[in-house]
ZANU-659006 format. One record per residue: residue in one letter; x, y, z of N, C-alpha, C, O, CB in turn. Coordinates in steps of 0.05 Angstrom, whole numbers, plus 5000, padded with zeros to 4 digits. Glycine has a CB too. Layout:
# ZANU-659006
aXYZXYZXYZXYZXYZ;...
***
This chain:
# ZANU-659006
x672952936007670253036001670453275982672053455987668653116027;x668853285961668853505943666553695950664253615954668453405913;x667253955952665254155960663254195937663954175914666654425966;x660754235945658654275925657454555929656854635952656354065928;x657154705908656054975909653654995892653754925868658155185900;x651355075903648955105888649055375872649255585884646455105906;x648855355846649055595829646355685820644655525811650755535805;x645755955823643156055813643056015782645056005768642856355820;x640555995773640155945744641256165727641156405735637155905738;x642256105704643256305686641056475674638856365668644856165663;x641456735672639456905662639556905631641656865619639857205672;x637256935619637056945590637757235581636457425590634156865580;x639757265564640457535555638157685542636657565527642857525536;x638057935548635958115536637458315519638758495529634258255558;x637258275492638758445474637058675463637658775441639858275451;x635058755477633458985468635159235469636859265486630959025485;x634759415450636259665449635459835473633159855481635659825423;x637559955485637060125509635760385499636460485478639760185524;x633960495515632660745507634560975508636460985524630260795526;x633961175491635561425492634561585515632161605521635261585465;x636461715529635761865553635462165547636962265530637761815576;x633662305561633562595557635962715571636662655594630962705569;x637262905556639663035568638863235589640263275608641263175546;x636563375585635663585603632763545610631263425595636163865591;x632063635634629263645641627963875627629264035613628863665671;x625263905630623864105616624764385624624664575607620864085621;x625464425649626264695657629264755650630264955659625864725687;x630464575635633264625627635364525647637664535641633664915623;x634464435670636364335691637164045685635563895673635064355719;x639563975692640363685689638663515708637663615728643363655694;x638363255701636863075719638263055746640663095747636562795706;x636762995767637962985794640062755795639862555781635762945815;x641962785813644062595817644262525847644562705863646762695806;x644162275854644362185881646962035885647461835871641862015889;x648562115905651061985911650461805936649861915957653362185917;x650761545933650261355954652861255966654561145952648561115944;x653161295992655661216006654961026029654061126050657261466016;x655260766026654960586049657360616068659660626059654660286039;x656760616094658860666114658660446135656560376144658660946127;x661060346143661060156165663360226185662760266209661459876155;x665860246176668060286194670060486183669660596161669460036201;x672260536198674460706190673660996190672861106169675660626163;x673761126213672861406215674361596197673161756183673161496244;x677061566197678661756181677961746152677661956139681661706186;x677861506141677261476112674461566106673961696086677561186103;x672561506124669761586120669461896120668162006103667961466142;x670762026140670662316141671862446116670762626105672162416166;x674162336107675462456083673762416059673562596042678162326079;x672462186056670762126033668362316033667762446012669761836034;x666962346056664562506056665262806052663862946038663062476083;x667462896064668363176060668863226031668063436020670863236077;x670263036017670763085989668163075972667863235954672762875978;x666362905980663862885965662163135969660863225951662262635974;x662263255993660763505998661963735982660463895972660863576028;x664663745979665863945962664963915933664464105919668863945965;x664863665924664063615897661063675893660263755872664563315889;x659563635914656663685913656063975907654264045892655363605939;x657764155919657364445915657764525886656764735877659264595932;x659264365870659764425842658064255823658464265799662664375836;x656164105834654463935818651563995823650363875841655063635824;x650364165808647564245813645664005812645963825796646664445792;x643664015830641663805831642563545843641263345839640663755804;x644663545859645663305870645263295900645263495913648663265863;x645063055911644763005940646462765948647162595931641762965947;x647062755973648562535984646862376003645662486021651162625999;x646662115998645261926016647361746029648661596014643061766001;x647661766055649561586069647961376084646061436098651361756089;x648861126081647560906095649360816117651560706112646960666075;x648460856142649960746165649160456168646960396178649260916191;x650860276159650259996159650959866186652559686188651759846137;x649659976207650059876235652959896243654059706252649059586238;x654160126238656960166245657460126275655960216291657960446237;x659559976282660159936311661760156323662360146347661659676314;x662460366307664260576317662560816325661260946308666360656296;x662460896351660861126360661661386346659961556341661161156390;x664261416341665161666328663961696300663361926292668261676327;x663761476286662461496259659561566262658561736246662761226244;x658161456281655361516285654961816292653161946281654161346307;x656761916309656562206316657062376291655662576287658562276338;x659062306275659662456251657262466232656462676223662062346236;x656062236227653762216209651362366220649962496205653061926203;x650862336246648562466257648862776256646962916251648162386286;x651362876261651763156260651363266231650163476227654663226269;x652363116211652063206184649063196175648163376161653663026165;x647662996185644762986179643263206192641463316180643662706187;x643963276217642663486232643063756218641363936219643563506260;x645263786204645864036190644764026161645264206145648864086189;x643263816155642063776128644163776106643563856083640063996123;x646563686112648663666091648563386077649463366055651363706104;x647463196091647062926079644262826087643062926106649262726088;x643362636072640962486081641962216092643462076079638962436057;x641162156116642261926130640161706133637961756142643262006158;x640861466124639261226128640861046148643260996144638761076101;x639460956168640860796189639660516190637260476194640560926217;x641360316186640460036189640759936217642859976230642059856169;x638659816228638859706255640759476256642159436276636159626265;x640859316234642659086233644359116208643459236188641058826233;x646759006209648559026186647458856162646958616165651358916193;x646958996140645858866116648058796096647458666075643859036103;x650558886100652558856080652259056058650359206056652558566069;x654259046040654359256018651859236001650659445995656859216001;x651058995993648758975975646159075988644659225976648358685966;x645758986013643259076027643259366031641159496029643058926053;x645559486039645659776044645059936018643560126018648359856055;x646359845996645859985971643059955961641760155953647859885949;x641959715962639259675953637159835969635159925958638559375954;x637659865995635860026011635860316001633760445998636560016041;x638260425996638460695986637260725958635860925953641460785985;x637660525941636460535914633460535916632060675901637460295897;x632360385935629460365938628260625947625860675943628760155957;x629860805960628861055969629761285952629661525960629661105998;x630761225928631661425909629761405885629961215870634661395901;x628061605881625961585862626561675834625161575815623661725871;x628461845830628861955803631862025800633362055819627162205799;x632562045774635262135768637361915769636761685778636062355786;x639761985761642061795762643161765790642561925808644261885742;x644761555793646061515820648961465816649861375794644661285835;x650561515837653361435838653761275863653161365885655261685837;x654661025860655360855883658260915889660060885873654960555877;x658761015914661361105922662360965946660960965967661361415926;x664660845945665860715969666660925989667361145982668260545961;x666660846014667261036036670261076039671161206058666060936062;x671960956022674861006023675761135997678061105989676360736027;x674061295985674761445960675061735967674061835987672661405938;x676561875949676862165950675962275924676962215903679862245957;x673862445925672662555900673562835896673063015912669562545902;x674962895873675763165867673363355864671063265860677463175842;x673863605865671763815867669863805844667463815847673064085869;x670963775819669163785795668763515783667763495760670463975775;x669463305797669363035784666562945778665962845756670662835803;x664662985797661962885793660563045771659062935755660362905819;x661063305770659863475749660763375722659163345704660563765754;x663363335718664363255692663662965686663262895662667463285691;x663462795706662662515701659762515691659162375672662862355727;x657962675703655262685694655062795666653562695649653562855713;x656563005660656463135633657462935612656362925590658263385633;x659562785619660562585599658562365594658162285571663162465610;x657162275615655162065611652862175594651862035577654161965638;x651962415599649662535585650262575555648462575539648862795597;x652862605549653562655520654362405506655162415483655762855519;x654262165520655061915508652661735505651261685525657261775525;x652061635481649561475478649761205491651861075492649061445448;x647461105500646960835510648660755534649160515538647460645487;x649460945550651060875574649260775596647260895602652661125583;x650060545607648760445631650260505656649160605676648260155629;x652960445655654660505678657260635668658060595645655360245694;x658460805685660860945678662760945702661860975725660361235669;x665260895697667360885718669561075711670461085688668360595721;x670561235729672861415723675461275725675561035734672861655742;x677661405718680261315724680761335755679461485768682461475709;x682661175764683261175793686061055797687060915780681161025809;x687261115820689760985827689260685832691060515828690961115851;x686760615841686160335848683360275837681360275851686160305879;x683360215810680760175797680859945778679259935759679960415783;x682659745782682859505765683259585736685359685729680359335768;x681359535718681659625690682559915688684259985672679159575674;x681360085705681660375702683860485720684060725724679060505709;x685660315730687760405747689860565732690360515708689160165761;x690960765745693060945734695160995755694461035779691761215724;x697760985749698860965722699060675712699260635688701461095721;x699160475730699460195722696760065723695560055744701560045740;x695759965700693059845700692959585715695059445718692059795672;x690659515726690159255739692059225763692959005770690559025720;x692659445776694259435800693259645820692159855813697259495793;x693659585846692959775866695359965870697159925886692359635893;x695260185855697360395857696860555883694660565893697360585833;x698960665895698660815920696661045917696561175896701360925930;x695261105938693361325938694961585939696461635958691361315962;x694661765919696062025920694962205942692662155951695862165893;x696462405951695362595969693062755957692962765932697662795979;x691362885973689063025962689663225940688263235920687563165984;x691763385944692463585924693163455897692463565876694763745933;x694563235898695263095873692862965860692762955835697462885878;x690962875876688462765864686962985849686062935827686662645886;x686863215861685563445847686963505821685763555800685463695865;x689663505822691263565798690763355776690463425753694263585805;x690863105784690462885765687662905752687462865728690662615778;x685662975767682963005756682863245736681663225715680863055778;x684163465744684263695726685763625700684763695678685663935740;x688063495702689563425678688063215661688263225636692263325686;x686763025674685162835659682962965643682462895620683862625678;x681763175655679663325640680763455615679363475595678463525658;x683263555617684463685593685363475573685063515549686863855602;x686463245583687663055565685662885550686062815527689462875581;x683462815563681662605552678762705549676862535551681762365569;x678362955546675663065543674162935520675262905498675763365540;x671662865524669962755503670462465496669462375476670362915479;x671962325513672562045507671061855526670961905550675661995508;x669961645515668861425531669761165519669461115495665661435532;x670960995536672060735527670360505539669960495563674960705536;x669360335522667760105531669559915546671759845537666359965508;x668559815569670059625586668159395592665759425590671059755612;x669159155599667458925604665358975626663158885624669058685611;x666159125647664259185668665359425684667759475684663958945688;x663559575696664359795714665559695739665359455746661959975720;x666959865753668359805778666959945801666360185800671359885776;x666459795823664659885843665560105862663960205877663959665860;x668160185861669060395879667660665873667260815891672060435877;x667060715848665660955839664160885814665260905792667561205835;x661660805817660160695795657760885789655860895805659160405800;x657861025767655661195758653661025743654360875725656661435740;x651061035751648960875739646761065730645661225745647860655759;x645961035704643861205694641161105703640860865709643961215663;x639161285704636461205713635260995694633960805703634661455715;x635661025668634660835649635760555655634260355653635260915620;x638260545661639560285667638360165693637759935695642560315670;x638060335714636860245739634060145735633259935746636860475759;x632460285718629660195714629659925700627759765704628260405697;x631659865683631659615668632859385684631959165683633259655642;x635059445699636559235713635659205742635958985754639559295712;x634559415753633559415781635959415800637959555796631759175786;x635759275822637659295844639959095840640058935822636259245870;x641859115859644058925859643058655868641258625883646259025879;x644358445857643558175863644558095891646858155898644557985842;x642857955906643757855932644657565930644957425950641457885952;x645057465905646057195901649057185908650156965911645657105873;x650357415911653257425916653657475945653457705955654557645898;x654457275960654657285989656557505997658757535986655657016000;x655657666016657257866029658158086010659958246017659657746043;x657058095986657458325969659958325952660958535946657458565985;x661058095945663258085926662358005899661057805896665457895936;x662958165879662358125850659558215843658758185819662657835843;x658058325861655358415854655458655834653658685818653758495879;x657558815835657859035816658358925788657259035769660159225825;x659958715786660358585760657758475749657158515725662558365762;x656358335766653758215757651858425747650558395727652558055780;x651658645762649858865754650658965726648859005709649959095774;x653259015722654159125696653658925673653059005651657059195697;x653958665678653558475657650558445651649858405628654658195666;x648858475671645958485666645258735650643558725632644358475692;x646658955656646159195640646959165611645559255593647759435652;x649159025606650058975579648058795564647458835541652858845579;x646958595578644958425566642458575559641058505540644258195585;x641858795574639558955568640059175547638359335541638559085593;x642459175535643059355514644559605522644959785505640659435501;x645559625547646959865556649959825554650959595553646159925585;x651460045553654360035552655560075580654460245596655360245533;x657659935586659359985609661860125599663360015583659959725625;x662360375608664460525597666260635620665460665643663460765581;x668760695612670560855629670661135618670861175593673460725629;x670461325636670661615628673461705637673761775660668361785642;x675461695619678161755627678762055631681062125637680061655606;x676762225628677162505634676562575663676662805671675362675616;x675962365679675462405708677262215724677661985716672362355714;x678262315746679962155764678962175792678462385802682962255762;x678561935805677661925833679661745848680361535839674761805834;x680461845871682361685888680961465903678561495911683761875908;x682261245906681061015920683260865936685160765924679760815900;x682860855962684860725979684760415975686860295973684560796008;x682460305976682160015970682459845995683259946016684059935950;x681859595992681859406014684659366024686559346009680759136006;x684959366051687559326063688159036071690358966078687859496088;x686058866069686458596078685258406058683558476042685158546106;x686058156060685057946042684957686059686557506054686757906016;x683057676077683057456097681957206085680857206063681257546120;x682356986099681556726089678656706083677856586062682256506109;x676956826099674056816094673456966068671856866052672556936117;x674657196064674157346040674957186015673657195995675557616041;x677257056017678156895994676056685986675556645963680856766000;x674956546006672956346001670556465988669356345970672256196027;x669656695998667356825987667756915958666056875941666557076004;x670157025952670757105925670756855907669656865884673457245923;x671856635916671956395900669156295894668556225871673556175914;x667456295914664756195911663256375891661856275874663256195938;x663556635894662056825877663156815848661656865829662257095888;x665656765845666756735818665356505803664856525779669756685819;x664856285817663456065805660656145796659756065775663355825824;x659256295813656656385805656856555780655256525761655356555828;x658756735779659056925757659756765731658556825710661257125763;x661556585733662356435709660056255699659756205675664756255715;x658356155717656055995709654056165694652856065674654755865733;x653656405702651656585689652656695662651156715643650956805707;x655256765662656256915639658656765627660956805636657057205647;x658156595608660256405599662556555585664756455586658956205580;x661956775572664056915557665557125573667357255563662757045532;x664757165598665857385613668957365615670357565610664657395641;x669957135623672857105627674357155600676457285600673656835638;x673257055578674457105552674457395545676457505534673056935530;x672257535550672057825544674057975561675358165551669257925550;x674457895586676358035603679158005592680758195591676257925632;x679857755585682557695574683057865549685257965545682857405568;x681057875531681358025506681758325512683358455499678857995488;x680258435532680558715539683358765550684658965543678458795560;x684358595568686958635580689158625559691058775560687458425602;x688858445539690758415518690858665500692958765493690258165501;x688458765493688258995475688959255490690159435478685459015464;x688259275516688759515532687959775518689659945513691759525539;x685359805512684460045498684760305514684460515502681660015489;x685260285540685660525556688560625556689160835567684760475584;x690360475542693160555543693660835533695060995546694760355525;x692460915510692961175499691861395518693161605521691561205472;x689661345532688661545551690561575575690961795584685861455561;x691661355584693561375606696061525597697161685611694261095616;x696961465572699361585562699061885559700862035567700161465535;x696761975549696362265546696262405573697362615577693762315530;x694962275593694962385620697762395632698462585645693062225638;x699362185626702162185636703662415625705262545639703461925630;x703362465599704762695586703962955599705663125605704062705556;x701362995604700463235618701663255646702563475654697363235620;x701663035660702663035687705663095688706563255705702062775701;x707162975671710063005671710963285663712763405675711462795653;x709663395642710363665633709263875653710264105652709163715606;x707363805670706363995689708164015714708064215728703563915698;x709763805719711363805743713664005741714964025720712563525748;x714064165762716164355763718264255782717964245806715064635773;x720564175770722764065787725264215781725664315759723163765781;x726964235801729464385798731264245778732564385761730964415825;x731463985778733063835760731363605748730063465763735663725773;x731463575722729863365710731063095715733163065727729663415680;x729762875705730662605710733062535692733462665672728462405706;x734562335700736462205683735061985668733661815680738862095699;x735361975641733961775625736061575616738061645604732561905600;x735461315621737261095612735960955589733760865591737760895635;x737360955566736360835541737460555537739860515539737161015517;x735660365533736460085529734759955507732960085497736259925556;x735459705501733959575479733559275482733059135463735459625454;x733759175507733358895511732458845540732559035556735958725506;x731558605546730758535574733158555593732858655615729558255575;x735458455584737858485601738658775605739358855627740158325589;x738458935584739059215587737059355605737759535619739059345560;x734559265603732459385621733159335650732959505667729659265614;x734059085656734859025684737159205693737059295716735658725686;x739059245676741359415683740359705687741259845705743559405662;x738559795669737560065671736060105697736260315710735760135647;x734559905706733059925731735059945754734660095772731159685735;x737259785753739259795774740560075774741060185796741459585769;x741060185751742160455750740260655762741160845776742760535720;x737660625758735760805771735860785801735560985815732860745760;x736260535811736460505840738960655851738860765872736660205847;x741160645835743460785844742961085844743761225863745860725825;x741561185824740961475823739161555847739561765859739561545797;x737261375853735461435876737061455902736461625919733261225878;x739061285905740761295929742261555931743161635953742661055930;x742761685908744161935907742262175907743062405904745961955882;x739662115911737662335912736762435885735762655883738762565928;x737262275864736462355837734262165827733761955839738862345817;x732962245805730762095794731561985767732662125750728162265792;x730961725762731561605737729161495723727261385736733561385741;x729061505697726961385680728361205660730661255652725261605666;x726960995651727960815632726460845605723960865606727760515642;x727860845583726660835557727760585543730160565537727261095540;x725960395539726760135526725660125498723260155494725759895543;x727360075479726560035451725859745447727459565453728760125431;x723459695437722659415431721259405404719959605396720759305454;x721459185391720259145364717559015366717158825381722158975346;x715659125351712959005348712259015319711159215309710859155366;x712958805304712558805275714359005262716758995265709558855269;x713159185247714659395234715259635252716759815244713159485209;x714059625275714459855293716859815312717459595320711859895310;x718160035319720260045339719260235361719460475358723060145326;x718260115382716960275403718960355425720360185435714660115416;x719060605431720560705454718660725477717060915480721860995448;x718760515494716960495517718260615542720460545549716060205523;x716860805555718060945578716660865604714260825604717861255574;x718260825625717060765650718860845673721260875671716560455652;x717460895696718760955721719060695737716960585743717161175737;x721460605743721660355758720360355785719760145796724660285761;x719860595797718560605823715560595821714160605842719360865836;x714460555797711560535794710060785789707660775786710460405818;x711361015788710061265781709861305751710661125736711561495793;x708761535743708561595715711361665704712961795719706561825709;x711961585679710261455660710361145662712361035672710961535632;x708261015652708160725649707060645622707560425613706460605672;x705560825609704060745585705060885559704060825538701160805588;x706961065561707861215538709661035521711560925530709361475546;x708961005495710460845476710360985449708161005438709460555475;x712561075439712661225413714161055393716160925399714061495417;x713061055368714260905346716561055334716161235317712060825325;x719060995342721361145332722261035305724361125295723661125352;x720860855293721360775266720360985246721160975222720160495259;x718661165255717561375238718761645246719461685270714461385240;x719061835227720062095234718362235255719362375272720262275209;x715662205253713862335272714362225300714362375320710962285264;x714761965303715261845329717961945341718161985365715261555327;x719961965324722562065334722362345343723562425364724662035312;x720962515328720562795336719062805362719662975379719162955314;x716962635365715462635390717162555414716862675436713062445388;x718962365410720862285432722662515439723162565463722462045424;x723762655419725462885425724063105440725063215459726662995399;x721563165432719963365445719363285474719563445493717363425431;x718663025478718062935504720462965523720163055546717162645503;x722762875515725162895531725963185536726863255558727462745519;x725563355516726163635520724263765539725063925556726063785493;x721663695537719763815556720263715585719663865604716863735548;x721263475588721963375614724363525626724663525651722563085613;x725963655609728363785619730263595632731163625654727564005640;x730863375617732363155628735063245638736363415625732662925608;x735963135660738563195672740763095654742763235649738763085700;x740562845645742462725627741262485613739162385621745062635643;x742562405592741762165576744061965578746262025570741062245547;x743461725587745461505588744561285569742361185570745661395617;x746361225550745761025529747060765537749560745538746761125501;x745360565544746460315554746960115531748859955534744460195573;x745460115510745759915489745460055461743460025448743659695492;x747560195453747360345427746860155404745660235384749760515422;x747859915405747559725383744659635379744059525358749359485386;x742959675399740159585398738259825393735859785394739359445424;x739360055389737660295384737660345354739760355341738760545400;x735260385342735160455313736960685306737060885320732260515304;x738560655284740560855278739561135275740861315285741860775252;x737261175262736261445258735561575285735961805290733861445239;x734361405303733561505329736061575345736161785358731861305344;x738061405345740461455360741861705350742861865367742461205358;x741961745324743261975313741962235322743262425330743361965282;x739262235322737862485330738162535360738362765368734862455323;x738062325376738362355405741162465412741362645429737862095419;x743262355399745962445406746562725395748262865406747962245395;x745162805374745463085365744063285383744963505386744463105337;x741763195395740063375410740963405439740763625451737163285409;x741863185451742463185480745363105486746562935472740462995494;x746463225507748963125517748462845529746362795541750163315539;x750362665525749862385533752362255545754562345540748862225509;x751862055561753861875571753561595559751361525552753761865603;x755661445558755561165550755760995575757461025591757761095530;x753860805577753760615599754560345588752860225574750960615614;x756960245594757859995582756459765596756659725620760959965585;x755059605580753559375590754359105578753758895590750559415586;x755659115555756458865542758858915524760159125526754158735525;x759558725507761958755490761358865462762958835444763258475487;x758958995459758159075432759959285420760159295396755359185434;x761359445436763059655425765759555416767259695404763359875445;x766459305423769159195417769359095388767359035376769858975436;x771859085378772358975352771458675352772058525370775358995345;x770058595331769158325329771258135318771757915328766658305311;x772658225297774658055284777158015301778457805299775458165257;x777858205316780158185334779358275362780158495370782558355322;x777958105375776858185402779158265420781158125423775257955414;x778858485433780858575451782658795439784558885452782558355461;x782158865414783859065401782859345402784059525391784258995373;x780659395417779659665420776859705410775459515404781459855406;x775959955409773260025400772959975371774660045355772660325407;x770659855363770059815335769760085321768660265333767459635332;x770760105296770560365282767760475280767360715279771760335255;x765760305279762960405277762160565301760360735299761060165274;x763560535324762660665348764660885357764261005378762360465371;x766660935342768661135351767561415354768161555373771061135332;x765861485334764661755336762761775359762561995372763261825310;x761261565365759461565388761061595414760261745432757761305389;x763261445417764861465441766061745443766161865465767061255441;x767061855420768262125421766362335429767062535442769462185393;x763762305422761762505428760662495456759262675465759562495409;x761262275471760162245498761562425518763962475516760361945507;x759962515537761262675559763062495576765162585585759062805576;x762162255581763762065596762861785590760661735580763562125626;x764561595596763961315593763861195621765661225637765961165575;x761661055627761360945654760960645652760060545632758961075669;x761660505674761260215675760360145703761260265722763960065667;x758659935704757759835730759459605739759659405725754759755728;x760659635762762159415774764959385764765759515744760659155770;x766559205777769359165770769659035743771459115728770658995791;x767958845736768258705710767858905687769358895667766158475708;x765759075689765259265668767559465665768259535643762659415673;x768659545688770859735687773359605675774659735659771459835716;x773959365683776259225672776059185642778059225628776658955686;x773659105633773359065604773759325589775059335569770558945598;x772459535599772559795585775359905583776160015562770659995598;x776859875604779559985604781559805590783159905574780560035633;x781359545595783359355583782759305554784659285538783359095599;x780259265546779559185519779059425501780159435479777059005519;x777459615511776759845494778860065496778860245479774059945502;x780460055517782460265520781360535528782460735521783960295495;x779160535542777760775550778060825580778160635596774860775542;x778261075588778161145616775261175624773761325611779761405622;x774461045646771661045652771161135681773061155697770460765649;x768661215686767761265713766361005723764560915710765761505714;x767360905745766260655755763860705773763960875791768460495771;x761660555769759360565786759260315803759460095792756760595769;x759160335829759260105846756759935842754660035836759460195875;x757059675846754859495843752959535866753759565889755759195843;x750259555861748359565883748359305898749159095887745559625872;x747459315922747459075939745558855929746158625932746759145967;x743358935916741358745907742258635880743358795864738558865905;x741758385874742358275847740558385826738358485833742257965847;x741358375801739558485780736958335778736958085783741058485753;x734858475771732258345769730758465745731058705739730558375794;x729158305732727658405709725158555718723858685701726858185691;x724458535744721958655753722558825777724358755793719858435759;x720959035782721359195806720659035831719058845830719659445805;x721959115853721358975878718459015886717359235882723259075900;x717258815898714558835907714458785937716158645948712658635892;x712558905950712158875979710358635984709158525966711059135991;x710358556009708558346017710058076019712458066015706258325998;x708557856024709757596027710857486001710057565980707757406039;x712757296004713657145981711456975970709656895985716156975988;x711556905945709356755932710556505919712556515904707856925912;x709256285924710056025913707755925895705555875905710755815935;x708255895869706255805851706255505848708355385844706655935823;x703955375850703655085847701655035824699355125825702654945873;x702454895803700854835780699454565785700754365787702454835754;x696754565785695154325789694754195762693754315743692354385802;x695653945760695453795734693253585734692053535713698053675728;x692753455757691053215758688553255775686553105771692552985768;x688553455792686153505810685453245825683053185827683753605794;x687453105836686852855850687452895880688353105889688552625839;x686952685895687252695924690152745933690652885952686152445937;x691952625918694852655925695652945923697053045941696552485907;x694853085902695553365899694253525922695553705933694553475872;x691753465928690353615949691753585976692253775990687453525951;x692553335982693953286008696653426008697453526029694252986012;x698053425986700653555984700353855990701953966006701953505957;x698453985977698154275981697354336010698454526022695954385963;x695654176022694854216049697154176068697554326087692554026057;x698853966063701153916080703154136078704354226098702453646073;x703654236053705554456050704554706064706154846076705954516020;x701954766062700854996076701354966106702055166119697855016070;x700854726117701354686146704254726154704854856174700454406154;x706054626138708854646144709854936144711355026161710554486125;x708955086124709655376122708555526146709855706157708755496096;x706055466153704755606176706155536202706655706218701855526177;x706855276205708255186230711055316232711955376254708454886231;x712355356209714955476209714955776210716955916211716555396184;x712455886211712056176212713356316188714456536191713156286238;x713256186165714356306140712256486127709956406124715256076121;x713056726120711256916107711156856077712357006061712157216113;x709756646070709656556042706756506034705256376049711356306037;x705856606011703256546000703556325979705256345962701956795988;x701756125980701755915960699555985940697256015947701155635973;x700356025915698456085893697955825878699755725864699656315874;x695555725880694755475867693555545840691555685838692755305884;x694755445819693955505791692455265780693655065773696455585774;x689855285778688255065768686254975789686255075812689954845759;x684554785783682454685800683454445816684554255805679954615784;x682954445843683554225860680954085867678754155858685054315885;x681153875884678753735893676853915909674453875908679453485909;x678054105924676354265942677754545945679154595964676054135970;x677254715925678354985925677455135950679055275962677655135900;x674955115957673855275979675255196005675855376022670855225982;x675754946009677154856034679954976035680855066056677254556035;x681354976012684055086012683955386016685755496029685455015986;x681955516005681855806007681355906035681756136041679755915988;x680355726052679855806080682555826095682555926118678055606093;x684655726084687255756096688456036090688156126067689255526086;x689656156110690456436106692856466088693456686079691156556133;x694256246081696656266064696256136037698256076024699056146078;x693756086029693255956003691256125987689256215997692055666007;x691856165961690056295942689756105919691756015907691156585933;x687256055911686655885888685856045864684056215867684555665895;x687056005842686256145817685355925797687055835781688656315805;x682855855798681855645781682155715751682755535735678955585787;x681655965745681456035716684256065703684456105679679956295713;x686356055719688956115708689655925685690456015663691056085730;x689155665689689855475669687755475646688455435623690055195680;x685255525653683155505633683255745615682355735592680555485646;x684255975624684056225609686756335601686956575597682456425625;x688656165599691256245589692656455606693056685599690956355561;x693356355630695256485647694256755659692056755670697756535633;x695856975657695557195675692957355672692257505690697857385672;x691557345649689257515646687057435666685957615679688057485618;x686557185669684557105689685557145717683957205735683756805685;x688157115721689257175748688657465756687957515779692357135748;x688957645738688357925744685457975751684758115770689158115721;x683657835736680857875742680057755769678357865782679157745720;x681357535777680657415803681457605825680157605846681957145807;x683457775820684257975840682458215840682458375859687158065834;x680958245818679258485815677458535839676958765846677558465790;x676558325851674358355869675158405898673658375917672558125868;x677658485901678358615927677158895928676759005950681458635930;x676359005904675359275903672459275915670859115906675359385875;x671959445932669259465944669359635969671459735977668159195950;x667059675980666959846003668559736026668659486030664059886012;x669759906041671459826064670059656084671259506098672660066077;x667359696086665859546106665059266098663759126113663459706114;x665759186073664958916064666158706082665658466078665758876035;
***
């Protein structure tokens, strides 16, 4: 049997120009700002969120907090909210029955008569000056309907790795990131396909035009995307304000019911907005927020005060990158920190891309070392980091001018990874003359494992420091947590494929194997498969050219903890 889903009618786009908004009221005060926080569960996260919002409130003139108790089952949460309301620190709305995220937000919107609003998830941490600067940025940017800050867990706006749920930093680091973002990206607004619901600033003009959140999206998944796309149809911009950073813990679970709901709502969204998936893919490919992340990373790295800087491993290929990551793992086992700089070609450019294999900053810094300016920027960056040492893994893959400047500026080690340093015409006769000066200038020559040591000593005639092989085999990608994933590509969407996937799911569940089955493409009954706890269906994967649509289907884990 094939599941049938009734789709609401597609809306006709309204391309009228959005009205210009007054920056100030007549008395010179900024327009009022209402922060709406729907609450359901998790006392600790709720308390931390409201406490941070109250601190931000004190620095944001004309702002108020409206908390919606969406029939929370936790008595401690009710006591907390009632106490805050009794002290007039928040305005409390209490639902007798659980209305879900959409119902809770729409009730608060209906009782908010003027000014802009911020929809805030109850698992966010708001820095002290974040709301004030977010409002100022919106007021100085024309035609804004919605605005979203940077976050550790903000899909498009995630930092340091985009489209990923990065770990929530401690409160002090969140404050620092917000402060540094304000310095690094002041006055910048980047258009994005849609705002992200963890912290969504909405202007009053946009609210008046678009009205409330749609209840066509069951249980509140994707309603934030729908609102932003309706805002775009009405002539408003959805922007990221990269000068503001807000922490977001994000959803901890992805249960079978939720998967089915997301799948159902994705169909509604795709039916209404035919170009949405294509626009998302184009945005992910272009990554217009990269420069903003990179500048913030530079600020963050140069701000850190450490007794000893990192060891930087320089490489120039995918295989070299894997070895450099292994080397960083060895350094971590010794209590040291390692960063990788990989040289890669993009047309006429030679980009030195820097990243932390552990997922921290940097992730977005890439300097064009084919130009003198780019090489100088790389030298300044490494000098500002106060690097502990420089290890050159693949000198034959590093542009000559860049290699010469690096070896003149920094003490360096050679990390033997292949046979590039050996004589080509008479293999085994020693170091090629082109590399003798590089070897002579190195502090030491190191090799990973017995094979590397044997080659370096027997063939090159060099005395080396041997680095033991790590227990894990080399990998091109950092290790990830969670269950193993098995990808299945659907080619025919027939009954045989459907039965096979269902049988495989049963066998893995019966064997108690911690494996997720990722179905790529449309089956006869995606909803039925999505109700299984070990199956995820990505219909758009095949239709929208691989990983871009996959990332967007993951987007909608973002939302209030009580969803």
